[in-house]
N, C-alpha and C positions, 0 to 999 in steps of 0.2 A: 583655277576656275575659268578664267578667260580663255585659256587654251582649250579646255574641255568644251566650252560653248562654241568655239571656233570650229573644232573638229566635228561636233554634232551638226553645226550649220552646213559645213561643206558636205558631210555625209548625206544629210537630208536633201541637199541640192542635187547631188549625184544620183541618189535613188530616184528622184523625180524625173531627172533626165533619162535615166535607164527605162523608167516606165513609159515615157513618151516614145522612145525609140522602139521598144518592144511592141507597143500597140501599133505604131506606124508600120513596122515590118510585117506584123500580122495582117493589117489591112491591105498592104501591097501584095503579100504572098497569096491572099485569098481573092485578089482582084476586086476587093471592095472599093478601092480607090483606083480610078482610071486616070493616070497621069496625062495621057494624050487628050482626054476630054477636058481636064483641068487647064491645060495649056491653051486650048481653044477658048474656054470660058474667060480666062484672064484678059484676053484681048477683045472681048465682046463689049459693045457700047452699053449693053445692059449693066455690066459690072461698074461702069463709070457712074451710072445712075444709082446703083446699089451703094457705092462708096460715098456718094453725096448724101444719101439718106443716113448712112452710118455716121458721117460727120455731124449730121443734125442730131442724132442720138447723143453724141458726145457733148454737143453744145447744150442740149437740154439737161444733161446730167450735171454740167457745170453750174447752170442757173439754179437747178434744184438744190444742190449743196449750198449755194450762196443764200438761198431763202432760209434754210435751216440754221446756218451760221448766224445770219443777221437776227434771227429770232432769239438766239442766245447772246445777243449783243456782242458778237464777234464780227468785225468788219475788215477782213484782210484785203478786200477789193477783188473785183471780178477777174482782173489780169492775174493776180497771184493765185487765185483759185484755179484758173485755167492751167497755169504752169504746174501746179501741184497735181492736178488731175492727170495730165500727160505723164508726169513723173511716176504717178501711181501705176499707170499702165506699164511703164518701164520696169519698175520694181517687181511687178507680178510676173513679168515675162523674161526680162533680160538680166537684171542685176542680181547676182547671187548674194547671199548673206542672210543673217538672222534677223535683221531689222525690216519689218514689214512696211510696205508703202503707206498703208493707212496710218500707222503710228507716226511715221515721219511727217505725213500731211497734217496730222492733228497737232504735233509739237510745233510745226512751223506756223500754222495759223494762230496759235496761242503763245508764240514765243514771247518771253518776257513776262508772261502771266501764268504762273503755274496753277493758279486757281481755276483757270479756264480750260486746262488740258482735258480733264475728264469730260467737260461739256463738249469740247471739240471732237473727242473720240466718239462720244455718244451721238453727235450729229451724223457721223459717218455710219455708225451702226443703224441709226434710225433711217437714214437714207437708203441703206441696203434693205432694211426690213420693208420699207414702203415700196421699194423697187421690186422685191420678191413678191409682195402681196399683189402688186399690179400685174405681174406675170401670171400668177395663179388666177387672179380675177379675170384677166383678159381671156385666158385659156378656157376657164369654166363658162364664162359668158358666151364666148364664141361657139362652144359645143352645144350649149342650151339653145342658142339661136338657130344653129344648123339643124338641130333635132326638130325644132318647131317649124321652121320656114323652108329649109332645104333638105328634107329627109332623103330626097332622091340622090343627093350627093354622097350618101352613106350606102355603099354597096352591101349586099347580103354577106359577102365574105369578110367585111370589116366591122359588122355590127358588134360582135363580141368585144373586140379590142377597143372599139370606140366607146362602148358603155363602161368598160373597165377603166380606161384612161379618164373618162368624164367623172367617174366616182372618185378616183384618186385625186384629181385636180380640184374637184369641188370640196373634198375633205381638207385639202391643203389650204384652200381659200378660207374656209370657215375656221380652221384651227388658228391661222395667223390673225384673223379678225378677233377671235376670242382672246388670244394672248395680248393683242393691242388694247382691247377694251379693259382687260384686267389690269394692265399696267397703268391705265389712265383713270381707273376707278378709285375714288377717295376711300370708300369703305374697305377695300382690300388692303389698303395701307395699314389698317389696324389689325389685320389677321395675324394669328400666332406664327404661321409659316413665314410671312414676310418679315415680321419682327425678328424671328430667329435668323433668317438669311441676312438681314442687314445689321445685326448686332453680334451674332455669335458664329454664324456659318463661315465656311472657308472664303477668304478674300472678302469678308463682310464690309470692309471699309470701301473698297472699290464698288461692290454691288450696291451699297447704300447710295454712293454718289451717282452712279449710273441710273439707278431707279429714280432718285430725286430729279435728275435732269429730264428723264422721259416723262415722269409724272408732271413736271412743270409745263409740259406741252399741252396739258389739258386746257390751259388758258390761252393757247395759241392755235385755236381751231382754224383760223384763217390761213396761217402758215402751213398747217398740216394739209388743209384742203388744196392749197396751191401746189404743194409738193406732190400730192396724189394725182392731181390733174396733169401736172407736168410728166409724171411717171406714165400715165395712160397715153399721153401724147408721144412719149418716147417709145412705148410699145407699138403705136401705129407706125412710127418711122422704122422700127425694127421689122415689122411685118413687110413693109415695102422693100426693105433691104433684102430680105430672104426671097421675096417674090421676084425681084429683078434678077437676083442671082439664079433663081430657078429658070427664068426666061433665057438666061445665057446658056443654060444646059438643055434648052428646048424641051423643058418639062411640059408634058401634056396629060399626064395621068391624074394630077390633082388640080383643083380649081383655086382661084384666088381666095375663096372663103376658107379653104383648108388651112391656108397660111396663118389665119387668125388664131388657130389653136396649135398648129404645128410649131410656129415660131416661139411663143412663150414657153412651151413644153421643152423644145430643143434648148432654149437658153437656160432653163432650170436644170436640165440634165447636164448641160455643159459646165454649170457652176459647181457640180460635185467635185470636191477637192481631191482629185486623183492625180492630175498632171497640171503643170503650169499653164494657165490660161485655158484649160480644157483641151489643149492640143492633143490629138490622138483619141482620148476618151470621148470628146465631143463628137468626133467623126463616127466613132463606134456606136454611140447612143443614137445619133441622128440617122445613121443607116438603118438601124432597127426600127426607129419610129416611122420614118418615111416609107420603108418597105411595108410596114403594117397597114399603110393606107394606099398601097399600090405604086409607089415611086421608088426607083432605084438610084435616085440622085442625091439622097440625103447626105452621104459622106462628102461628095464633091461640093455640095452647097456649103457645108460647114468648113471645108478646106478654104474656100474663097473668103468666107467670113473671118477665118483665122488669119489669112494673109492680110486682110484689112487691119486686123488687130495688131499684127506684127509691124505693119507700116506705121501705125499710130504709136506703138511702143518704141520704135526706133526714133521717132520724132521726140518722144518723151526722154529718151536716152540723151539726145542732143541737148535738150533743155537742162537735164541733170548735169551734164558735163559743163555747160555754160555757167551754172551756179554751183559747181562742185564744192568749193570751199565753204560756201554758206550751208549747204546740206550736209557736208561732212561734219561740221561743228554740231549740227543737230543730232546726227547719228551717234557721235561721241557722247553727247549729253544723255541720250537715251540709254546707251550701254553702261554709263557710269551710275545710273540710278537703280 
């Protein structure tokens, strides 16, 4: 059984790497990515500002997870959370294997307390859900404000795609909001569907624990509000990150206001689980999105963002190596259960 899992893990990793190389070769062969331009952008002073903003995004994400963990009476300390966050980057980008970074993070922060593991995992899931909601919310809000106050920035050639994207992003915002309200609603807890899911459905024990943890946050509105506000602040820092990268490419066809919806939508598309860290697929999606609004720099902008992600991942790898014995014990514990 262990051998089969190992083979599946390696095969899955190889397939993902193959997908990345295939997409990158396509982007290069079609001149979608201009390597000479990227080499110029890397050494631009604007990229230094962009990387600084990117580090701000990471710091905010660390604080955000700390808020949720503390709300569940889990207190690993901000330094431990920072270490685990960087290791999470490394796992998602560099370290092959079947054990996900999020699972290792959850086991570590709740080590010695098996009863807190589900809560720890749920804080990660809730953090991602709130982060995703903030992306959709920022994108839809930006598009509404642009339509109301800066309609001149929407050229006639881009009206159709603008309206289509606005509808999709707005539907995503509303859908996540409804899901969140439903999970927090006391009356829904008594519904036949939820009772079946938590008592008889597949993995009902885990679903029950996860639901109870999320449901318990209905009494922690302050923590949820702080987490959402931090997520919105993070989106602002992300907007500046892509804006500064755009300046390094001498972008002139889109305005600063455009980045307020291009950035979150690019991040959402980059999160589609096609390739590790969205490398390759993120460039492909960004190229289409930016071209839809008159810019040919989308793929190069995403390349620079991914280079920043790789730098952070390499640092996470060093942190992982430094505490290899500690984290190896956790991985072994996960695989044994």
